[in-house]
N, C-alpha and C positions, 0 to 999 in steps of 0.2 A: 738572743731572742728578739731584740729590737731590730737587728740587721735582717733577720729572717722575715719579720713582719713587713718591713719596708720593701723588701724584694718582692713580696706578694702584690704590692702596689705598683711595681715597675721601677722601684728605686734602684740606684746603683750604689751599693754599700759593700765594702770589703773590710773584714775584721781579721787582722793577722797579728798575733802576739799582743803587744800593747798599742798597736797603731790601727786607727779606724779611718778608712778613706771613703769619702762621700762625693759623688758627682751629681751635678744638677740633673734632675730627672726631666727627660724630654717626652717620654711616652708613659706618663703616669696613668694608671688604669683604676677604675672602681674595683673595690674588693668586697665580696660578701662571704662571710663565713662565721663560724662559731668562735667565741672567745674560749680558748683552751683552759682547762683546769690548771692548778698550780701544784707541781710535784713536791715542792718543799713543804707546803701546808698539808698536802695529802699524806706526807710521810708520817705525820703524828698519828693518823688513824692506823697506818701500817704498823707502827711501833706498838700501839696498844694491842693489836691482834697478835703480833709476834711474841711479845713477852707473856701473854696470857695463853699461849698455845693454840691460837685460833688460825683461821684462814680468811683471807679477804681479797676481794676483787674490786679495784678502783677504776672507774670508767671516766670518760670525759677529758682525758689527757691527750696531748699531742704525741705523735710517734717520736721516740727519743732520737736526737740528732747526733752527729759525729763529734761535735765540740763538747768540752767540759762545761756543764751548766747544771741547773737544778734537776734536770732529768737524769743526771748521772747518779742520783741517789739509788736508782734501780740497780745499777752495777755495784755501787758501794755496799749496799745491803747484801748483795749476793756474795761479795768478797768477805763479808762478815759472817758468812755461814747461813744466811737466810735463803730459803727457796724464793727467789725474787726474779720474776720474768715478765717481759712485755710480750703478750700473746693475745690474739683475738681482740685487738684494739683495747686492751685493758692491762693494768698493772696488777699482777697476781702475787701475793706474798703468803708464805706459810713458815712457821717456826722451823729452824734447823739447828745444827750444832754450832752455836755462836762462838766466834773467835775475834780477837783484836786485830786491828790493821793499822797501817801507817798511810795517811792520805793528806794531800795538800789541797786546801779549799780556797786558795787565793782568788781563783776565777769565779767562785760561787760561795762566798763566805757564809751566807745564810744556812748552808747545809751543815755547818759546824754544830748548830743546835740539835738538829735531827740525829747526826752521828753520835753526839755526846749522850743523847737520851738512850739510844740503843746500847752504847758502850757501857752504860750503867748496869746493864744486865750481863755483861761479858766479864768473866773472871780473869782474862788475860789483858795485856797492855794494849791500849789504843792510843796512837799518837796523831794529833791533828795539827798540821803545819799550815802556814799561810794565814794566820788568824789576826794579824795586826789591825786590820780594818774593823774587826769586831768591837774595838774600843769606842768607836764613834757611831754605833747603831742606836736604837731606841734606849738602850742601856749600855753600859760597858759590858758587853756580852762575854768577854773573857772572864770577868769577875762573876757575873750572874750565872753563867754556865757552871762554873766551879761550885758556886754556892748551891745550885740546884742538884747537881750530881751528889754532893755530900749530904744534902738534906734527905735524899732517897737511898742512902746506904752505900754509895760508891766513894772512891777516893779520887781526887783530881787536883792538879796543880799546873801552874804556868811556868815554863822555863825556856828562855831564849827563843822566843817566837813560836812556841808550840804549846798546845794543851795536851797533857798526858792523863789518861784515865784508866783506872783499874776498877771494875765493878764486880758483879757477882750476884749476891742475893739482894734484891730490891726490898726496901722496907717502907713502911708508912712514913710519909714526909710532910713537911709544912714549909711553904715559902710565902713571903710577902712580896708579891710581884711588883717590880719597879716600872709599871706601865709599859711593859714590853710584851707584845702579843705572842711572840715566838717562845719566850721563856714560860709564859703561862701555859701554852700548849704543850711544851716539853714536860712541865710538871703534871699537867692533866693526863698525858699519855702514861707517865710513870705511875701515877696514882691508880691507874686501872688494875695494877698488880696486887697491891696490898692496902690501898687507901691513901688518902692524903687531903690536905687543905691548901687551896690557892687563894690567898688574899688578893683583892683587887683583880679578880678573875674577869671582870668586864672589859679589861684592856684588849681582849681578843677581838672586840668589835672593830678594831682598825682594819683587819683583813678578813675575818670570818665570824660574823655575829652568830652563826649557827653552830659554832664549834662544840659547845657543851651539849646542845640538843643532839648533834650528830654522834657524840660519844655515847650518849644515852641510848640512841637507836642501835648502837653496836653491842649493847648489853651492859654498859657501865652504869653504876648507880650514882647519879649526879643530883645533888640537892643544893639549893641556895641557902646559905646560913647568914643571918644578920641583914 
């Protein structure tokens, strides 16, 4: 994403594998445009809609690129059985026949949280590889993802560099969020199915202070306790 943005300014950036090549810009140009929305954060609204049998159109996102990144969640959810399409300049999702997948998120590790949330509703096995960097996020997300999946009725464990999840029937859950905005959003999305409590829910303010209001606007019953 950074490389794409710099190219819009006339920068010369090339990203291949684990190598980033940058040349000094000689013809840098002004750029005017909208700041695009965030696919990974938007995915929690999509999950809420999918697991409750709804339909949702999300606008304000950039057109998905060819490389593996946060926008790849559109294809990943489609591979998990969701009706998930980019059309009419929007991401459209609708519940389908959910199934487990095997996916490597090393190039976009934040997606592991979103995939794990949806996998909690899937009765077959989901395997998420390339998760080692999750240990050094706002929380040890390998641990907090597993805790959250289990809190809402799924089964999850870590084994040799991968998270394995078998879900099915989501139940009411409770988590004490370790100041990790994505984990709070994961729990919030799952709670739209059968209820739940997220302690320290204000940690979503790091990236999306409107998250709980947005969930409520989609029909979720959200209330502040304590």
